[in-house]
N, C-alpha and C positions, 0 to 999 in steps of 0.2 A: 504541585499535588495533583494526582489523578482525579478526574471527575467520577461521580458515581455512575455505574452502569446498571440498568435494569436487568434483573436476573432472568426475566422471561422475555424471549425475543419477539413475542407476538405484538409488542408495542409498535413494530414497524409493519404497516399494512399495505404499503405500496412498493414492495420489493420487486425488482426485476430478476428473474432467474439468471444465474451466471452462465457463461458459455462453456463450462466444462473442464477445460484444461487446467492443470496446475499453473497458477499465475506467478511464475518465478521470473523476476524481471530486473532486479536491481542489486547494487553492491550491498555488502553487509552493512556498511556505514560509510559516511563521508568523512568521519573523523579519522585521524592518522592511524590510530591503533588498529583499525579494521580495513584500511585502504587497499590491502592486497586481496581481499575476499570479494569475489563477484559471482553472481548466479547466472544460470542459463535456463533454457526451456527444455532440458532433457526430459524424455518421457519417464514416468515413474512405474515402479512395479505395483501390482494390485495389492491393496491393503485389506486383505480378507478379514483380518482381526477386527476391523472397524465396520464391516458390512453388517447392516441390520435391516431386515425387511420391515421393521416397525417404523422406521423413519419415513415420514411422508411429507413434512413441511418444516420450515424454519421455526414454526411455533413449538416444535418439539425440542428446540435447542435452548441453552442458557448461554448468556454472554458474561464473561468475567475477565478481570485482568490476571495476567500471569503472576505467579508468586514463586519464591525459591524452591518450594517442593515440586514444582512442575519441571525443574531443570532436566531431569533424565528423560521425561516423556517428550519434551520439546527437542532435545538433542536427537532422539530416535526419529522423530518426524522429519527434522531438517536433514538428517543423513539420508532418509528415504526420498524426500522431495527434491533436494538441491544437490547438484553435482560438484559441490565444493566442500571443503572442511573449514568450518568456522572456528576461530580461536576460542578457547575455553572462556576467556574474559567476555566474549560476546554473549554467550549463554548466561553467564552470571549477571551481566548488565541488563539484558532484556527481561530477566525474571525478577529483578530486584530494584533496579534504578528507576525512580519515578519520572525521570526525564523522557523515558520511552513510553509511548502509548502502545502497550503490548497486550492486545486483546485476543481472547480465545473464544471460539465457539465450542461448546461442550455438549456432548450427547451421551447420556448414561455414564457419566463420570469420566468419559474419555475425551481428550482434545481431538477435534476433527477439523478444525480450521484455525489459522493464526493470521493476525495482521500486526506487523511491527512498524511503528511510525515514530516520528520525532518532530516536535515543533521547536524551531530555533530562530535566532535573529537572522535577518536577511543578509547581513554582512558576513555570515558564516557560510554562505553558499559557495560551493567550489567554483573554480575559475571557469570551467566549461559551461556552467549554468548561470553565470552572472547576469545574462541578458533576459532572464525570464520576467523581471519586473522593471518598471520605469526607475531609472537611477535616483530620482528624487524621493523614492520611498525607502531606499536602503537603510537609512539611519534610524528609522523609527517604526519598523514593522517586523513581523515574523513571517515565516513560511513553514509549511508542513512538508516533510519528506517521508514518503512511504518506502521503507527499507525492504520489506518482504510481505508477501501475501500468498498463502497456500491453503489448499483444502484437500482432505483425503479423497482418494480416487472414487470411492463408493458413495461420496456425498456431493459430488460435482453435479452441475446442471440442475441444482435444486435451490439456488438462491443463497447459499451459505456465504460465498464471497461477497455478494451484494450486501448482505446483512452486516458483515464486518466493515466493509467500506462505508456504508451509510452511517454506521455508528461513529466512525472517525470524522466524517464530514459534518455530522450533527454537532460534534464536539467543537470543531474549529469554526463553526458559524454561530455559536452561541454569542449572546450580547457581550459577554466578558472577553471574548476572543476576536473582537472586530479588527484588531491590529494584524491578524493573520490574513494575508492578501493572496496567497496562492498555495496550491498543493502540487507537488511535482514528484516524478519518479523516473527511473530508467528502465528500459525494456530492450531485450534483444530484437533486432529487426526481423528475425525469423520467427519470433513468438507471436504468430498471428492470432491465436486464441486470446492471449493477454491484451493485445492491441485492440481487438474487437470489444473485449470487455470494458476497457477503459474508455474507449470512444463512445460506447453505449452510455457511459456515465459522464459524458461531456468533457472528458479530458481531450486536449488537442495537441497535436504534434508541434513541438517547439524547435527542436534541432536534431541534426544527424551527428552521431558520435562514431567516427571511423575507428576501428580496432579498439573499441572501448573495453571489451570483455576478453578475458583469457579463459577458454573452455577446453579442458583436456590438452593444454599446451598450444592451442590454436587461437589466433586472434579473431574475434567476432565483432561485428558492428552493432551499435546500439542507437536508440532514440531517447530523447528527453520528451516526456509528455507533461502537460501542465493543465491544471484546472484553476481558473481565477475565481476568487470568492471575496465577499465583503468589500466590493468596490475595487479590488485590485485589477490591474490591466498590464498588458505588455508595454514595452517602450513605445512612445508615440511615433507614428510614421504615417505615410501616405494612405495606408490601408486601414488605419485605426477607425475612421468614421464608419466604415462598413462593418468592421469587427464590433464596434459599439452597438450597432443595430442588432447584430446576431446575439450578443450577450443580453441585450434588453429583451429580445424575443424569447431567449432561453429562460430568463428569470420569470417572465410572465407565464410561460407554459410549463 
């Protein structure tokens, strides 16, 4: 069941402005029915219909979960933002299936930003990402996977993406979700704006994925980025004592 989301976004007072570019970075889903759909960082056209000189901060936004009546608007945004065609079932699922954390930033009744994520059992991680957690955690923990994150062009560089991401991170770090040990995502190696954004939010590079994406019929490389939460950590290794100090410093600051 989805958690409640505050309708007024000014509950977040320490947001960092995002880095502007549309943050298109990951496959439509890891589940088999969507496995053919992958995003890229293609530039978007300007969305003048969403431009409003009255928007000055994220305090002017509302956050809410998607619902079936949003399907057409979500479809229009995804077609504008992402250079792929999602299957119709994907749109139905993200606007109605509670297993997806499908959060929208709303300004004057218009959707201006979306974050689509999923929390699932760690043993459901795809083969290429199996190494993000210590193997001893696989049988009894969950992980969060960020499928898509996008913001309308006229609302970028104003903290909207950070607001959406922070809401999801707040959810997976609540006391009832302590079994969630990591959040991960995929990003094109050329998508420098998205990479800067996630690194600013403490996500770290985990692996290189050669020829992971197909964009306009061409193979493109990707990265897996991971944020460890709730005591989660990568597999033990020679560098872990140093990593542990970094994680401890991050948690303190």
